PLY file of the C-alpha trace (Angstrom):
ply
format ascii 1.0
element vertex 325
property float x
property float y
property float z
element edge 324
property int vertex1
property int vertex2
end_header
127.57 101.32 107.45
124.40 102.67 105.87
122.34 99.56 106.67
119.74 98.57 109.23
119.95 95.58 111.54
116.68 93.71 111.08
114.71 93.06 114.25
113.37 89.77 112.89
114.63 86.94 110.74
114.08 87.37 107.00
114.96 83.86 105.86
111.33 83.44 104.85
111.93 86.16 102.23
115.61 86.04 101.26
114.97 88.68 98.57
113.97 91.20 101.25
116.74 93.26 102.79
117.32 96.60 104.47
117.82 99.72 102.39
121.46 100.66 101.93
121.73 104.41 101.44
125.23 104.09 100.03
124.03 102.35 96.90
120.23 101.97 96.72
118.86 105.52 96.44
119.09 105.86 92.62
117.39 102.51 92.01
114.68 103.28 94.58
114.06 106.67 92.97
113.73 105.00 89.55
111.25 102.46 90.93
109.12 105.13 92.64
109.06 107.19 89.45
108.06 104.15 87.37
105.17 103.29 89.69
103.85 106.76 90.48
104.90 109.10 87.64
101.36 109.52 86.29
100.07 110.79 89.63
103.16 112.50 91.03
102.93 116.19 91.84
105.68 118.82 91.84
106.65 118.05 95.42
107.04 114.38 94.52
109.26 115.22 91.57
111.41 117.40 93.80
111.58 114.58 96.34
112.98 112.22 93.69
115.48 114.85 92.60
116.63 115.20 96.21
117.14 111.44 96.44
119.20 111.30 93.26
121.26 114.34 94.22
121.88 112.90 97.68
123.08 109.62 96.18
125.88 111.51 94.37
126.95 113.47 97.45
129.57 111.56 99.43
129.49 114.00 102.33
125.73 113.60 102.56
126.01 109.83 102.60
128.53 109.95 105.41
126.25 112.26 107.35
123.15 110.19 106.54
124.69 107.07 108.00
124.55 108.72 111.43
121.15 110.49 111.28
118.91 108.02 109.46
116.40 108.17 112.33
115.90 111.93 112.15
115.80 112.98 108.50
112.84 113.10 106.14
114.62 111.44 103.25
113.91 107.69 103.01
117.11 106.53 104.70
115.28 103.78 106.57
113.27 101.12 104.86
113.42 97.87 103.00
113.80 96.72 99.42
113.04 93.55 97.51
115.90 92.54 95.22
115.90 89.89 92.49
118.74 89.25 90.04
120.56 92.27 91.51
117.65 94.53 90.60
115.44 96.34 93.13
111.82 95.51 92.27
110.12 96.48 95.52
110.47 99.22 98.12
108.94 100.51 101.35
110.37 103.60 103.03
110.08 104.54 106.68
110.19 108.25 107.50
110.47 109.46 111.11
108.60 112.43 112.56
108.35 114.05 115.96
105.16 115.35 117.52
106.22 116.91 120.78
107.84 114.05 122.67
106.21 111.36 120.57
107.99 109.43 117.83
105.86 108.87 114.73
106.74 106.87 111.63
105.25 107.22 108.16
105.37 104.27 105.75
105.82 105.73 102.28
106.82 104.84 98.74
105.43 101.30 98.90
106.13 100.29 95.31
106.41 97.06 93.32
107.69 96.84 89.77
104.75 96.13 87.39
106.38 92.88 86.23
106.53 91.52 89.78
103.12 92.37 91.22
100.55 90.02 92.81
103.27 88.01 94.52
102.93 89.44 98.03
106.00 91.68 97.77
104.22 94.83 98.97
102.71 92.95 101.91
106.06 91.50 102.98
107.79 94.88 102.73
105.03 96.65 104.67
105.01 94.01 107.42
108.78 94.25 107.79
108.62 98.04 107.93
105.92 97.87 110.60
108.04 95.53 112.71
111.03 97.83 112.43
109.00 100.86 113.49
107.66 99.01 116.51
111.18 97.97 117.46
112.04 101.69 117.41
109.26 102.32 119.96
107.14 104.30 117.53
104.01 105.64 119.23
102.06 105.84 115.96
102.43 104.30 112.53
100.83 106.08 109.57
100.54 105.81 105.80
98.47 107.40 103.07
97.05 105.78 99.95
95.12 107.08 96.96
91.40 106.48 97.16
91.43 104.93 93.67
93.75 102.09 94.72
91.37 99.52 96.27
93.96 96.73 96.27
96.36 98.72 98.44
93.55 99.90 100.72
92.45 96.31 101.32
96.04 95.25 102.06
96.55 97.98 104.63
93.22 97.23 106.29
94.24 93.59 106.60
97.47 94.71 108.27
95.54 96.64 110.91
95.43 100.17 109.49
92.24 102.17 109.96
91.11 105.22 108.04
91.45 108.51 109.90
90.83 111.11 107.20
90.37 111.67 103.48
91.74 114.81 101.91
91.68 116.11 98.36
94.45 118.22 96.87
93.09 120.87 94.49
95.16 122.97 92.08
94.49 125.98 89.86
96.56 128.43 87.81
96.33 132.12 88.64
93.93 134.15 86.55
94.26 137.72 85.32
90.66 138.61 86.17
87.80 136.68 87.71
84.75 138.67 88.77
83.02 138.11 92.07
80.04 135.90 91.24
77.63 136.79 94.05
76.65 140.43 94.68
75.15 139.46 98.06
78.56 138.36 99.36
81.12 140.99 100.23
84.84 140.11 100.09
86.95 142.13 102.52
90.34 141.85 104.13
90.07 139.65 107.18
89.13 141.72 110.24
90.57 140.88 113.70
87.08 140.43 115.15
86.64 137.34 112.97
89.76 135.58 114.27
88.21 133.43 116.99
85.63 132.01 114.56
88.20 131.61 111.79
90.56 129.74 114.13
87.81 127.35 115.20
86.91 126.64 111.58
90.57 126.17 110.59
91.06 123.52 113.26
88.05 121.69 111.87
89.28 121.80 108.27
92.90 121.06 109.19
92.70 118.64 112.13
95.33 118.30 114.81
95.60 114.57 114.10
97.49 115.33 110.86
99.44 118.39 112.00
102.57 116.30 112.71
102.94 115.75 108.95
101.61 118.93 107.40
103.10 121.27 110.00
99.90 123.30 110.01
100.71 126.35 112.09
98.15 129.11 111.92
99.76 131.38 114.49
100.98 133.58 111.63
97.34 134.37 110.81
96.56 135.69 114.28
95.94 139.44 114.45
97.90 141.71 116.75
100.77 144.19 116.67
103.50 141.81 117.81
102.56 139.19 115.26
102.48 141.86 112.54
105.93 143.06 113.65
107.34 139.52 113.59
106.01 138.88 110.08
107.47 142.20 108.96
110.98 141.39 110.18
110.75 137.77 109.07
109.75 138.99 105.59
106.89 136.50 105.58
104.09 137.70 103.35
100.57 136.42 103.89
97.15 137.45 102.61
93.77 136.93 104.21
90.25 137.53 102.94
86.83 137.21 104.56
83.47 136.66 102.92
80.72 138.35 104.90
76.98 138.55 104.59
75.66 141.45 106.55
77.72 141.32 109.74
78.24 137.56 109.68
81.41 135.74 108.66
80.53 133.18 105.97
84.02 131.91 105.15
87.66 132.94 105.39
90.64 132.23 103.14
94.34 132.63 103.84
97.39 132.40 101.58
100.71 131.46 103.16
103.59 130.93 100.71
105.97 128.05 101.40
108.27 128.33 98.41
106.74 125.42 96.51
105.55 125.66 92.94
101.89 125.55 93.99
101.32 128.03 96.81
98.99 126.95 99.62
95.56 128.34 100.38
93.73 127.55 103.64
89.94 127.73 103.71
87.91 128.07 106.91
84.20 127.26 106.90
81.65 126.08 109.46
80.97 122.37 109.85
77.36 122.68 108.68
78.09 124.92 105.71
75.07 126.03 103.73
74.53 127.39 100.23
75.63 130.90 101.16
78.85 129.54 102.64
79.44 127.54 99.46
79.01 130.64 97.29
81.27 132.52 99.69
84.07 129.98 99.25
83.80 130.18 95.46
84.05 133.97 95.63
87.06 133.81 97.96
88.93 131.35 95.78
88.24 133.43 92.68
89.49 136.52 94.46
92.70 134.71 95.42
93.27 133.57 91.84
92.76 137.10 90.52
95.06 138.75 93.09
97.91 136.22 93.13
98.67 136.43 89.43
102.44 136.47 89.94
102.33 132.90 91.28
102.78 129.87 89.05
99.90 128.03 90.69
97.69 127.74 93.76
96.79 124.67 95.79
94.13 123.88 98.35
94.12 120.85 100.63
90.62 120.20 101.96
88.53 117.38 103.46
87.41 115.08 100.64
83.80 115.37 99.59
83.29 118.79 101.16
82.59 121.90 99.08
83.45 120.07 95.86
81.07 122.06 93.66
82.16 125.36 95.20
85.85 124.64 94.65
85.33 123.46 91.08
83.23 126.56 90.35
86.29 128.65 91.25
88.37 126.92 88.55
90.19 124.35 90.70
90.66 120.74 89.63
91.31 117.76 91.92
94.84 116.39 91.72
94.29 113.40 94.01
92.46 112.23 97.11
94.50 110.54 99.81
93.21 108.29 102.56
95.21 108.73 105.76
95.41 105.51 107.76
96.86 104.70 111.17
97.85 101.39 112.75
0 1
1 2
2 3
3 4
4 5
5 6
6 7
7 8
8 9
9 10
10 11
11 12
12 13
13 14
14 15
15 16
16 17
17 18
18 19
19 20
20 21
21 22
22 23
23 24
24 25
25 26
26 27
27 28
28 29
29 30
30 31
31 32
32 33
33 34
34 35
35 36
36 37
37 38
38 39
39 40
40 41
41 42
42 43
43 44
44 45
45 46
46 47
47 48
48 49
49 50
50 51
51 52
52 53
53 54
54 55
55 56
56 57
57 58
58 59
59 60
60 61
61 62
62 63
63 64
64 65
65 66
66 67
67 68
68 69
69 70
70 71
71 72
72 73
73 74
74 75
75 76
76 77
77 78
78 79
79 80
80 81
81 82
82 83
83 84
84 85
85 86
86 87
87 88
88 89
89 90
90 91
91 92
92 93
93 94
94 95
95 96
96 97
97 98
98 99
99 100
100 101
101 102
102 103
103 104
104 105
105 106
106 107
107 108
108 109
109 110
110 111
111 112
112 113
113 114
114 115
115 116
116 117
117 118
118 119
119 120
120 121
121 122
122 123
123 124
124 125
125 126
126 127
127 128
128 129
129 130
130 131
131 132
132 133
133 134
134 135
135 136
136 137
137 138
138 139
139 140
140 141
141 142
142 143
143 144
144 145
145 146
146 147
147 148
148 149
149 150
150 151
151 152
152 153
153 154
154 155
155 156
156 157
157 158
158 159
159 160
160 161
161 162
162 163
163 164
164 165
165 166
166 167
167 168
168 169
169 170
170 171
171 172
172 173
173 174
174 175
175 176
176 177
177 178
178 179
179 180
180 181
181 182
182 183
183 184
184 185
185 186
186 187
187 188
188 189
189 190
190 191
191 192
192 193
193 194
194 195
195 196
196 197
197 198
198 199
199 200
200 201
201 202
202 203
203 204
204 205
205 206
206 207
207 208
208 209
209 210
210 211
211 212
212 213
213 214
214 215
215 216
216 217
217 218
218 219
219 220
220 221
221 222
222 223
223 224
224 225
225 226
226 227
227 228
228 229
229 230
230 231
231 232
232 233
233 234
234 235
235 236
236 237
237 238
238 239
239 240
240 241
241 242
242 243
243 244
244 245
245 246
246 247
247 248
248 249
249 250
250 251
251 252
252 253
253 254
254 255
255 256
256 257
257 258
258 259
259 260
260 261
261 262
262 263
263 264
264 265
265 266
266 267
267 268
268 269
269 270
270 271
271 272
272 273
273 274
274 275
275 276
276 277
277 278
278 279
279 280
280 281
281 282
282 283
283 284
284 285
285 286
286 287
287 288
288 289
289 290
290 291
291 292
292 293
293 294
294 295
295 296
296 297
297 298
298 299
299 300
300 301
301 302
302 303
303 304
304 305
305 306
306 307
307 308
308 309
309 310
310 311
311 312
312 313
313 314
314 315
315 316
316 317
317 318
318 319
319 320
320 321
321 322
322 323
323 324
């Protein structure tokens, strides 16, 4: 109960075993916090809290034993144990994308005192084998761009880079003036929707939608959508930066209940200087209007519009490389 039957023999690594949700969650949470505390965001902290709370909930553990293939908590995975202490971990999190089964390898961590011994490699290989035995159609992971050792390991195991994305954060601001008098900031007009939608799909690609749950239908204009949002009590804001009669950039705010509320920027692929100034103005407008929020976040393709985003008072939290095997 609460364990995984390994699809391969592990006598080559007797310290490697399947995660046991009935007893391992607190130790795994401690290991993840030790390894990633300096770079962990608010969502990561909440994730650890959920793990520790779940480990104290007997009813949850009984339920988890039956649904380990369908929940986002790390109920599947493998640990490396020495002297009755967990010093390595690799979690396997299932997702569904339509009829496809996708697995994300996450929380690959090795205690600092036990690194450079091949523990992370052995755990990742075992996790990959388990996912394949579960008929996974795609196997993903993400790694920080400033971790070259881990990037090299994953490349050697057959993972290839698909995307790089930077998470930006900023506090709200009581007043930030519009910096460019040639750019007009207006509420998003329905006539801009087709262009905005095309740009959103470029900035937030379908290849990663299975994880981020990007769903921009709520931004679509129209009476029935407005009526649905009204009854669902789902508040969104949208702004457009225009030059003359041309859309330069669009920005949307869709709250998700997290500490840092999400902004979604839409710009053309070949953005020029006017588009860059437009994005800065939009982000400053959002910061000045959303003053009741504790913070704002923007996830955007790495290396794009960096100066414009920084000019609006945002700082990069991290850049993740998304890789697929």
